N, CA, C and O atoms as CSV, one atom per row, in Angstrom:
chain,resi,resn,atom,element,x,y,z
A,1,MET,N,N,-11.091,16.839,-21.496
A,1,MET,CA,C,-11.550,17.084,-20.407
A,1,MET,C,C,-10.683,17.083,-18.872
A,1,MET,O,O,-10.166,16.074,-18.393
A,2,SER,N,N,-10.669,18.029,-18.438
A,2,SER,CA,C,-9.986,17.672,-16.952
A,2,SER,C,C,-10.830,17.695,-16.053
A,2,SER,O,O,-11.822,18.418,-15.969
A,3,ARG,N,N,-10.243,16.428,-14.928
A,3,ARG,CA,C,-11.077,16.475,-14.047
A,3,ARG,C,C,-10.311,17.001,-12.843
A,3,ARG,O,O,-9.124,16.672,-12.822
A,4,ASP,N,N,-10.755,17.764,-11.820
A,4,ASP,CA,C,-10.122,18.102,-10.922
A,4,ASP,C,C,-10.493,17.078,-9.586
A,4,ASP,O,O,-11.621,16.898,-9.126
A,5,PHE,N,N,-9.331,16.520,-9.147
A,5,PHE,CA,C,-9.350,15.829,-7.768
A,5,PHE,C,C,-7.851,16.462,-6.812
A,5,PHE,O,O,-6.679,16.732,-7.076
A,6,ASP,N,N,-8.777,16.479,-5.565
A,6,ASP,CA,C,-7.470,16.546,-4.396
A,6,ASP,C,C,-6.893,15.601,-4.502
A,6,ASP,O,O,-7.406,14.577,-4.952
A,7,PRO,N,N,-5.468,15.695,-4.054
A,7,PRO,CA,C,-4.758,13.843,-3.851
A,7,PRO,C,C,-4.982,13.856,-2.217
A,7,PRO,O,O,-4.812,14.675,-1.313
A,8,GLU,N,N,-5.419,12.615,-2.323
A,8,GLU,CA,C,-5.908,12.116,-0.675
A,8,GLU,C,C,-4.664,10.681,-0.200
A,8,GLU,O,O,-4.805,9.509,-0.552
A,9,PRO,N,N,-4.174,10.915,0.165
A,9,PRO,CA,C,-3.331,9.753,0.534
A,9,PRO,C,C,-3.964,8.301,0.527
A,9,PRO,O,O,-4.987,8.205,1.205
A,10,GLY,N,N,-3.583,7.279,-0.050
A,10,GLY,CA,C,-4.362,6.305,0.407
A,10,GLY,C,C,-5.396,5.815,-0.830
A,10,GLY,O,O,-5.897,4.694,-0.923
A,11,LYS,N,N,-5.569,6.838,-1.668
A,11,LYS,CA,C,-7.055,6.824,-2.895
A,11,LYS,C,C,-6.173,5.912,-4.066
A,11,LYS,O,O,-4.955,5.734,-4.071
A,12,TRP,N,N,-6.792,5.595,-4.671
A,12,TRP,CA,C,-6.462,5.265,-6.207
A,12,TRP,C,C,-6.969,6.125,-7.422
A,12,TRP,O,O,-8.087,6.637,-7.359
A,13,TYR,N,N,-6.059,6.319,-8.679
A,13,TYR,CA,C,-6.318,7.433,-9.583
A,13,TYR,C,C,-6.396,6.578,-11.141
A,13,TYR,O,O,-6.010,5.432,-11.370
A,14,GLU,N,N,-6.732,7.098,-11.642
A,14,GLU,CA,C,-6.215,6.626,-13.102
A,14,GLU,C,C,-6.105,7.884,-13.713
A,14,GLU,O,O,-6.821,8.885,-13.673
A,15,ASP,N,N,-4.690,7.528,-14.488
A,15,ASP,CA,C,-4.275,8.540,-15.114
A,15,ASP,C,C,-4.984,8.317,-16.881
A,15,ASP,O,O,-4.688,7.497,-17.750
A,16,LEU,N,N,-5.694,9.105,-16.870
A,16,LEU,CA,C,-6.086,8.681,-18.245
A,16,LEU,C,C,-5.258,9.038,-19.489
A,16,LEU,O,O,-5.456,8.446,-20.550
A,17,ASP,N,N,-4.663,9.657,-19.409
A,17,ASP,CA,C,-3.327,10.219,-20.606
A,17,ASP,C,C,-2.687,8.836,-20.512
A,17,ASP,O,O,-2.878,8.159,-21.523
A,18,ARG,N,N,-1.968,8.242,-19.537
A,18,ARG,CA,C,-1.057,7.076,-19.829
A,18,ARG,C,C,-2.129,5.535,-19.413
A,18,ARG,O,O,-1.578,4.468,-19.145
A,19,GLU,N,N,-3.345,5.649,-19.424
A,19,GLU,CA,C,-4.095,4.997,-18.837
A,19,GLU,C,C,-3.433,3.908,-17.829
A,19,GLU,O,O,-3.285,2.709,-18.066
A,20,GLU,N,N,-3.129,4.492,-16.842
A,20,GLU,CA,C,-2.561,3.590,-15.747
A,20,GLU,C,C,-2.963,4.432,-14.352
A,20,GLU,O,O,-2.966,5.626,-14.054
A,21,ILE,N,N,-3.365,2.951,-13.522
A,21,ILE,CA,C,-3.245,3.354,-12.393
A,21,ILE,C,C,-2.040,4.026,-11.331
A,21,ILE,O,O,-0.836,4.013,-11.590
A,22,PHE,N,N,-2.501,4.467,-10.392
A,22,PHE,CA,C,-1.560,4.691,-9.185
A,22,PHE,C,C,-2.163,5.051,-7.934
A,22,PHE,O,O,-3.378,5.212,-7.820
A,23,LYS,N,N,-1.256,5.196,-6.892
A,23,LYS,CA,C,-2.078,5.287,-5.472
A,23,LYS,C,C,-1.089,6.632,-5.069
A,23,LYS,O,O,0.112,6.663,-5.333
A,24,VAL,N,N,-1.692,7.528,-4.508
A,24,VAL,CA,C,-1.400,8.380,-3.612
A,24,VAL,C,C,-0.765,7.961,-2.041
A,24,VAL,O,O,-1.375,7.712,-1.001
A,25,VAL,N,N,0.264,7.985,-2.241
A,25,VAL,CA,C,1.234,7.836,-0.847
A,25,VAL,C,C,0.930,8.566,0.189
A,25,VAL,O,O,0.233,8.293,1.167
A,26,SER,N,N,1.710,9.864,-0.194
A,26,SER,CA,C,2.009,11.081,0.767
A,26,SER,C,C,1.745,12.293,-0.112
A,26,SER,O,O,1.840,12.514,-1.319
A,27,LEU,N,N,1.331,13.082,1.090
A,27,LEU,CA,C,0.818,14.550,0.182
A,27,LEU,C,C,1.717,15.416,1.512
A,27,LEU,O,O,1.694,15.256,2.732
A,28,ASP,N,N,2.367,16.230,0.756
A,28,ASP,CA,C,3.278,17.466,1.821
A,28,ASP,C,C,2.906,18.784,1.396
A,28,ASP,O,O,3.495,19.356,0.478
A,29,PRO,N,N,1.706,19.413,2.192
A,29,PRO,CA,C,1.409,20.733,1.541
A,29,PRO,C,C,2.682,21.387,1.753
A,29,PRO,O,O,3.040,22.105,0.820
A,30,ASP,N,N,3.348,21.323,2.617
A,30,ASP,CA,C,4.447,22.205,2.778
A,30,ASP,C,C,5.513,22.884,1.345
A,30,ASP,O,O,5.640,24.009,0.861
A,31,GLU,N,N,6.037,21.728,1.089
A,31,GLU,CA,C,6.680,21.152,0.299
A,31,GLU,C,C,5.758,21.154,-1.418
A,31,GLU,O,O,6.389,20.996,-2.463
A,32,PHE,N,N,4.517,21.322,-1.395
A,32,PHE,CA,C,4.010,20.890,-2.569
A,32,PHE,C,C,3.738,19.958,-3.169
A,32,PHE,O,O,3.276,19.850,-4.305
A,33,GLN,N,N,4.084,19.032,-2.237
A,33,GLN,CA,C,4.583,17.621,-3.132
A,33,GLN,C,C,3.653,16.481,-3.235
A,33,GLN,O,O,3.250,16.163,-2.115
A,34,VAL,N,N,3.203,15.801,-4.120
A,34,VAL,CA,C,2.613,14.605,-3.896
A,34,VAL,C,C,3.437,13.235,-4.342
A,34,VAL,O,O,3.927,13.192,-5.470
A,35,ARG,N,N,3.556,12.284,-3.564
A,35,ARG,CA,C,3.993,11.128,-3.661
A,35,ARG,C,C,3.339,10.171,-4.455
A,35,ARG,O,O,2.150,10.207,-4.137
A,36,ILE,N,N,3.487,9.517,-5.139
A,36,ILE,CA,C,2.290,8.775,-6.097
A,36,ILE,C,C,3.272,7.268,-5.860
A,36,ILE,O,O,4.462,7.363,-5.559
A,37,GLN,N,N,2.608,5.942,-6.039
A,37,GLN,CA,C,3.215,4.924,-6.186
A,37,GLN,C,C,2.380,4.043,-7.616
A,37,GLN,O,O,1.246,3.607,-7.419
A,38,TRP,N,N,2.993,3.864,-8.889
A,38,TRP,CA,C,2.346,3.356,-9.810
A,38,TRP,C,C,2.188,1.799,-9.320
A,38,TRP,O,O,2.644,1.281,-8.301
A,39,LEU,N,N,1.211,1.077,-10.614
A,39,LEU,CA,C,1.093,-0.033,-10.271
A,39,LEU,C,C,1.863,-1.022,-9.920
A,39,LEU,O,O,1.736,-1.968,-9.142
A,40,ASP,N,N,3.110,-0.459,-10.985
A,40,ASP,CA,C,4.379,-1.716,-10.967
A,40,ASP,C,C,5.381,-1.231,-9.658
A,40,ASP,O,O,6.580,-1.477,-9.524
A,41,GLY,N,N,4.696,-0.645,-8.961
A,41,GLY,CA,C,5.565,-0.435,-7.263
A,41,GLY,C,C,6.554,0.726,-7.680
A,41,GLY,O,O,7.242,1.052,-6.713
A,42,GLU,N,N,6.830,1.433,-8.796
A,42,GLU,CA,C,7.899,2.337,-8.889
A,42,GLU,C,C,6.797,3.926,-8.040
A,42,GLU,O,O,5.582,4.055,-7.892
A,43,TYR,N,N,7.798,4.708,-7.731
A,43,TYR,CA,C,7.250,5.924,-6.896
A,43,TYR,C,C,7.824,6.989,-8.049
A,43,TYR,O,O,8.774,6.882,-8.825
A,44,GLN,N,N,6.579,8.365,-7.781
A,44,GLN,CA,C,7.248,9.274,-8.415
A,44,GLN,C,C,6.595,10.512,-7.174
A,44,GLN,O,O,5.909,10.303,-6.174
A,45,ASP,N,N,7.018,11.533,-7.614
A,45,ASP,CA,C,7.396,12.741,-6.959
A,45,ASP,C,C,6.467,13.782,-7.613
A,45,ASP,O,O,6.960,14.004,-8.719
A,46,LEU,N,N,5.450,14.463,-7.465
A,46,LEU,CA,C,4.920,15.702,-8.416
A,46,LEU,C,C,4.647,16.628,-7.690
A,46,LEU,O,O,4.174,16.486,-6.562
A,47,ASP,N,N,4.952,17.921,-8.335
A,47,ASP,CA,C,4.643,19.042,-7.809
A,47,ASP,C,C,3.117,19.267,-7.666
A,47,ASP,O,O,2.408,18.420,-8.208
A,48,LEU,N,N,2.504,20.295,-7.010
A,48,LEU,CA,C,0.916,20.339,-7.181
A,48,LEU,C,C,0.623,20.747,-8.618
A,48,LEU,O,O,-0.409,20.263,-9.083
A,49,ASP,N,N,1.456,21.679,-9.543
A,49,ASP,CA,C,1.511,22.110,-10.676
A,49,ASP,C,C,1.041,20.913,-11.583
A,49,ASP,O,O,0.037,20.920,-12.296
A,50,ALA,N,N,2.194,19.596,-11.388
A,50,ALA,CA,C,1.994,18.796,-12.691
A,50,ALA,C,C,0.672,17.797,-12.027
A,50,ALA,O,O,0.030,17.074,-12.789
A,51,TRP,N,N,0.384,17.853,-10.646
A,51,TRP,CA,C,-0.883,17.291,-10.129
A,51,TRP,C,C,-2.147,18.123,-10.841
A,51,TRP,O,O,-3.128,17.480,-11.214
A,52,ASN,N,N,-2.111,19.067,-10.957
A,52,ASN,CA,C,-3.355,19.898,-11.423
A,52,ASN,C,C,-3.542,19.636,-13.035
A,52,ASN,O,O,-4.680,19.728,-13.495
A,53,GLU,N,N,-2.347,19.285,-13.975
A,53,GLU,CA,C,-2.254,19.138,-14.986
A,53,GLU,C,C,-2.889,17.780,-15.591
A,53,GLU,O,O,-3.245,17.803,-16.769
A,54,LEU,N,N,-3.019,16.805,-14.964
A,54,LEU,CA,C,-3.270,15.315,-14.690
A,54,LEU,C,C,-4.443,15.094,-15.121
A,54,LEU,O,O,-5.346,15.639,-14.485
A,55,ASP,N,N,-4.830,14.227,-16.339
A,55,ASP,CA,C,-6.431,14.342,-16.167
A,55,ASP,C,C,-6.746,13.253,-15.488
A,55,ASP,O,O,-5.987,12.353,-15.850
A,56,LEU,N,N,-7.454,12.906,-14.722
A,56,LEU,CA,C,-7.772,12.220,-13.560
A,56,LEU,C,C,-9.234,11.551,-13.559
A,56,LEU,O,O,-10.136,12.100,-14.191
A,57,GLU,N,N,-9.476,10.305,-12.810
A,57,GLU,CA,C,-10.416,9.381,-12.937
A,57,GLU,C,C,-9.914,9.047,-11.105
A,57,GLU,O,O,-8.758,8.978,-10.687
A,58,LEU,N,N,-11.074,8.905,-10.376
A,58,LEU,CA,C,-10.657,7.714,-9.255
A,58,LEU,C,C,-10.531,6.528,-9.957
A,58,LEU,O,O,-10.678,6.253,-11.148
A,59,ALA,N,N,-10.279,5.989,-9.143
A,59,ALA,CA,C,-9.809,4.062,-9.295
A,59,ALA,C,C,-10.056,3.688,-8.101
A,59,ALA,O,O,-10.061,4.328,-7.049
A,60,GLU,N,N,-10.362,2.087,-8.432
A,60,GLU,CA,C,-10.246,1.162,-7.075
A,60,GLU,C,C,-9.340,0.366,-6.843
A,60,GLU,O,O,-8.721,-0.091,-7.804
A,61,GLU,N,N,-9.036,0.013,-5.662
A,61,GLU,CA,C,-7.694,-0.544,-5.611
A,61,GLU,C,C,-7.673,-1.830,-6.519
A,61,GLU,O,O,-8.714,-2.464,-6.689
A,62,PRO,N,N,-6.513,-2.209,-7.091
A,62,PRO,CA,C,-6.620,-3.273,-8.146
A,62,PRO,C,C,-6.516,-4.387,-7.318
A,62,PRO,O,O,-5.800,-4.455,-6.318
A,63,GLU,N,N,-7.444,-5.498,-7.873
A,63,GLU,CA,C,-7.388,-6.886,-7.473
A,63,GLU,C,C,-6.100,-7.586,-7.142
A,63,GLU,O,O,-5.262,-7.707,-8.036
A,64,GLY,N,N,-5.861,-8.070,-5.908
A,64,GLY,CA,C,-4.543,-8.689,-5.739
A,64,GLY,C,C,-3.241,-7.625,-5.425
A,64,GLY,O,O,-2.085,-8.038,-5.341
A,65,TRP,N,N,-3.559,-6.413,-5.289
A,65,TRP,CA,C,-2.981,-5.125,-4.919
A,65,TRP,C,C,-2.190,-6.042,-3.452
A,65,TRP,O,O,-2.852,-6.603,-2.579
A,66,VAL,N,N,-0.420,-5.983,-3.507
A,66,VAL,CA,C,0.254,-5.930,-2.434
A,66,VAL,C,C,1.016,-5.122,-2.172
A,66,VAL,O,O,2.133,-5.060,-2.684
A,67,ASP,N,N,0.453,-4.119,-1.089
A,67,ASP,CA,C,1.709,-3.211,-0.324
A,67,ASP,C,C,2.842,-3.500,0.177
A,67,ASP,O,O,2.915,-3.267,1.383
A,68,GLU,N,N,3.599,-3.850,-0.222
A,68,GLU,CA,C,5.064,-4.479,0.216
A,68,GLU,C,C,5.568,-3.816,1.287
A,68,GLU,O,O,6.273,-4.461,2.063
A,69,ASP,N,N,5.281,-2.222,1.578
A,69,ASP,CA,C,5.941,-1.657,2.298
A,69,ASP,C,C,4.790,-1.977,3.729
A,69,ASP,O,O,5.261,-2.177,4.849
A,70,ALA,N,N,3.592,-1.983,3.530
A,70,ALA,CA,C,2.719,-2.621,4.842
A,70,ALA,C,C,3.467,-4.067,5.158
A,70,ALA,O,O,4.130,-4.295,6.170
A,71,ASP,N,N,3.255,-4.850,4.242
A,71,ASP,CA,C,4.071,-5.684,4.744
A,71,ASP,C,C,5.060,-5.781,5.425
A,71,ASP,O,O,5.015,-6.311,6.535
A,72,ASP,N,N,6.025,-5.352,4.969
A,72,ASP,CA,C,7.457,-4.845,5.881
A,72,ASP,C,C,6.931,-4.879,7.269
A,72,ASP,O,O,7.206,-5.712,8.132
A,73,GLU,N,N,6.088,-3.797,7.369
A,73,GLU,CA,C,6.145,-3.425,8.884
A,73,GLU,C,C,5.420,-4.233,9.967
A,73,GLU,O,O,5.590,-4.143,11.183
A,74,GLU,N,N,4.349,-5.261,9.121
A,74,GLU,CA,C,3.785,-6.100,9.819
A,74,GLU,C,C,4.483,-7.176,10.322
A,74,GLU,O,O,4.209,-7.738,11.383
A,75,ASP,N,N,5.558,-7.530,9.428
A,75,ASP,CA,C,6.591,-8.594,9.824
A,75,ASP,C,C,7.434,-8.542,10.810
A,75,ASP,O,O,7.787,-9.434,11.581
A,76,GLU,N,N,7.838,-7.085,10.725
A,76,GLU,CA,C,8.610,-6.565,12.325
A,76,GLU,C,C,7.770,-6.345,13.713
A,76,GLU,O,O,8.240,-6.282,14.849
A,77,ASP,N,N,6.365,-6.243,13.304
A,77,ASP,CA,C,5.600,-6.150,14.478
A,77,ASP,C,C,5.357,-7.679,15.265
A,77,ASP,O,O,5.392,-8.046,16.440
A,78,ASP,N,N,5.090,-8.357,13.930
A,78,ASP,CA,C,4.266,-9.896,14.775
A,78,ASP,C,C,5.676,-11.013,14.148
A,78,ASP,O,O,6.195,-11.124,13.037
A,79,LEU,N,N,5.981,-11.859,15.783
A,79,LEU,CA,C,6.892,-12.474,15.608
A,79,LEU,C,C,6.097,-14.025,15.618
A,79,LEU,O,O,5.171,-14.176,16.414
A,80,ASP,N,N,6.411,-14.917,14.902
A,80,ASP,CA,C,5.744,-16.145,15.010
A,80,ASP,C,C,6.283,-16.868,16.144
A,80,ASP,O,O,7.410,-16.537,16.512
A,81,ASP,N,N,5.699,-17.773,16.749
A,81,ASP,CA,C,6.174,-18.650,18.026
A,81,ASP,C,C,7.567,-19.345,17.263
A,81,ASP,O,O,8.524,-19.664,17.968
A,82,GLU,N,N,7.601,-19.560,15.706
A,82,GLU,CA,C,8.362,-20.247,15.335
A,82,GLU,C,C,9.551,-19.452,15.238
A,82,GLU,O,O,10.579,-20.052,14.926
A,83,ASP,N,N,9.607,-18.288,15.434
A,83,ASP,CA,C,10.598,-17.378,15.454
A,83,ASP,C,C,11.382,-17.272,16.626
A,83,ASP,O,O,12.495,-16.756,16.528
A,84,TRP,N,N,10.975,-17.679,17.718
A,84,TRP,CA,C,11.228,-17.544,18.924
A,84,TRP,C,C,12.322,-18.503,19.197
A,84,TRP,O,O,12.110,-19.690,18.950
A,85,ASP,N,N,13.615,-18.086,19.740
A,85,ASP,CA,C,14.654,-19.450,19.976
A,85,ASP,C,C,14.799,-20.109,21.111
A,85,ASP,O,O,15.441,-19.661,22.061
A,86,GLU,N,N,14.354,-20.959,21.104
A,86,GLU,CA,C,14.375,-21.961,22.306
A,86,GLU,C,C,15.913,-21.707,23.389
A,86,GLU,O,O,15.983,-22.061,24.566
A,87,GLU,N,N,16.663,-21.239,22.853
A,87,GLU,CA,C,17.868,-20.997,23.939
A,87,GLU,C,C,18.005,-19.369,24.629
A,87,GLU,O,O,18.778,-18.953,25.492
A,88,ASP,N,N,17.108,-18.792,23.993
A,88,ASP,CA,C,16.624,-17.720,24.889
A,88,ASP,C,C,15.693,-18.176,26.131
A,88,ASP,O,O,15.792,-17.595,27.212
A,89,ASP,N,N,15.205,-18.748,26.024
A,89,ASP,CA,C,14.050,-19.610,27.369
A,89,ASP,C,C,15.125,-19.837,27.950
A,89,ASP,O,O,15.163,-19.049,28.895
A,90,GLU,N,N,16.020,-20.452,27.941
A,90,GLU,CA,C,17.201,-21.220,28.769
A,90,GLU,C,C,17.942,-19.976,29.663
A,90,GLU,O,O,18.097,-20.021,30.883
A,91,ASP,N,N,18.306,-19.009,28.901
A,91,ASP,CA,C,18.701,-17.863,29.307
A,91,ASP,C,C,17.878,-16.926,30.421
A,91,ASP,O,O,18.530,-16.398,31.321
A,92,ASP,N,N,16.552,-16.748,30.349
A,92,ASP,CA,C,15.467,-16.519,31.350
A,92,ASP,C,C,15.414,-17.205,32.409
A,92,ASP,O,O,14.778,-16.732,33.350
A,93,ASP,N,N,15.857,-18.095,32.508
A,93,ASP,CA,C,15.483,-19.077,33.897
A,93,ASP,C,C,16.398,-18.776,34.837
A,93,ASP,O,O,17.015,-19.700,35.368
A,94,TRP,N,N,16.630,-17.520,35.183
A,94,TRP,CA,C,17.647,-17.008,36.225
A,94,TRP,C,C,16.906,-17.719,37.283
A,94,TRP,O,O,17.463,-18.780,37.563
A,95,ASP,N,N,15.831,-17.489,37.969
A,95,ASP,CA,C,15.712,-17.804,38.993
A,95,ASP,C,C,16.126,-19.549,39.641
A,95,ASP,O,O,16.471,-19.865,40.780
A,96,ASP,N,N,15.937,-20.367,38.498
A,96,ASP,CA,C,16.583,-21.610,38.402
A,96,ASP,C,C,17.686,-22.165,38.767
A,96,ASP,O,O,17.955,-23.325,39.077
A,97,GLU,N,N,18.636,-20.704,38.660
A,97,GLU,CA,C,19.669,-21.035,38.815
A,97,GLU,C,C,20.583,-20.936,39.815
A,97,GLU,O,O,21.748,-21.272,39.601
A,98,ASP,N,N,20.147,-20.424,41.145
A,98,ASP,CA,C,20.427,-20.567,42.475
A,98,ASP,C,C,19.390,-20.818,42.779
A,98,ASP,O,O,18.397,-20.109,42.619
A,99,GLU,N,N,19.451,-21.945,43.304
A,99,GLU,CA,C,18.610,-23.038,44.100
A,99,GLU,C,C,18.911,-22.073,45.940
A,99,GLU,O,O,18.142,-22.107,46.901
A,100,ASP,N,N,19.800,-21.584,45.875
A,100,ASP,CA,C,20.070,-21.636,47.235
A,100,ASP,C,C,19.845,-20.310,47.697
A,100,ASP,O,O,20.396,-20.042,48.765
A,101,TYR,N,N,18.935,-19.096,46.968
A,101,TYR,CA,C,18.533,-18.148,47.464
A,101,TYR,C,C,17.027,-18.329,47.758
A,101,TYR,O,O,16.281,-19.022,47.066
A,102,ASP,N,N,16.702,-17.720,48.719
A,102,ASP,CA,C,15.121,-17.855,49.564
A,102,ASP,C,C,14.727,-16.569,49.056
A,102,ASP,O,O,15.486,-15.608,49.183
A,103,ASP,N,N,13.648,-16.469,48.511
A,103,ASP,CA,C,12.786,-15.586,48.033
A,103,ASP,C,C,11.982,-14.889,49.316
A,103,ASP,O,O,11.851,-13.666,49.282
A,104,ASP,N,N,11.565,-15.459,50.184
A,104,ASP,CA,C,11.006,-15.069,51.408
A,104,ASP,C,C,12.043,-14.270,51.822
A,104,ASP,O,O,11.820,-13.131,51.412
A,105,ASP,N,N,13.184,-14.330,52.507
A,105,ASP,CA,C,13.680,-13.240,52.978
A,105,ASP,C,C,14.937,-12.714,52.409
A,105,ASP,O,O,15.817,-12.211,53.108
A,106,ASP,N,N,15.005,-12.846,51.068
A,106,ASP,CA,C,15.952,-11.960,50.263
A,106,ASP,C,C,17.455,-12.701,50.906
A,106,ASP,O,O,18.425,-12.134,50.402
A,107,GLU,N,N,17.744,-13.492,51.599
A,107,GLU,CA,C,18.758,-14.025,52.369
A,107,GLU,C,C,19.216,-15.382,51.462
A,107,GLU,O,O,18.359,-16.005,50.835
A,108,TYR,N,N,20.787,-15.827,51.445
A,108,TYR,CA,C,20.813,-17.261,51.004
A,108,TYR,C,C,20.616,-18.230,52.182
A,108,TYR,O,O,20.516,-18.022,53.392
A,109,ARG,N,N,20.594,-19.229,51.529
A,109,ARG,CA,C,20.245,-20.146,52.828
A,109,ARG,C,C,21.432,-20.754,53.218
A,109,ARG,O,O,22.297,-20.476,52.388
A,110,ASP,N,N,21.910,-21.536,54.206
A,110,ASP,CA,C,23.437,-21.563,54.561
A,110,ASP,C,C,23.199,-23.361,53.746
A,110,ASP,O,O,22.223,-24.063,54.012
A,111,ARG,N,N,24.190,-23.735,52.886
A,111,ARG,CA,C,24.338,-24.986,52.061
A,111,ARG,C,C,24.483,-25.774,53.407
A,111,ARG,O,O,24.696,-25.309,54.527
A,112,GLU,N,N,24.283,-27.349,52.947
A,112,GLU,CA,C,24.355,-27.990,53.877
A,112,GLU,C,C,25.611,-28.779,53.429
A,112,GLU,O,O,26.090,-29.644,54.162
């Protein structure tokens, strides 16, 4: 018995014939393509005809599932304080380098 489900990115499905679950990663309606990711991390592109031939059931996200692509994006966005190079701080101390500069009148003070 075939069950018809529209592919929805982010949702998990079970392929009842293969007895394996996968997640829909993206849907390109212009190209009639569905990109899925199997539990082992492998990606597969299906055309909509192939999608409609699958015997599917909705599934829950597996326990312990780690989306490595999402982790990579977070790592790029989140820099820990440990990642900051203290030498970079020294380069940013531009106002300490020239003590003869007077911020009030934007002129150099005469050196004694």
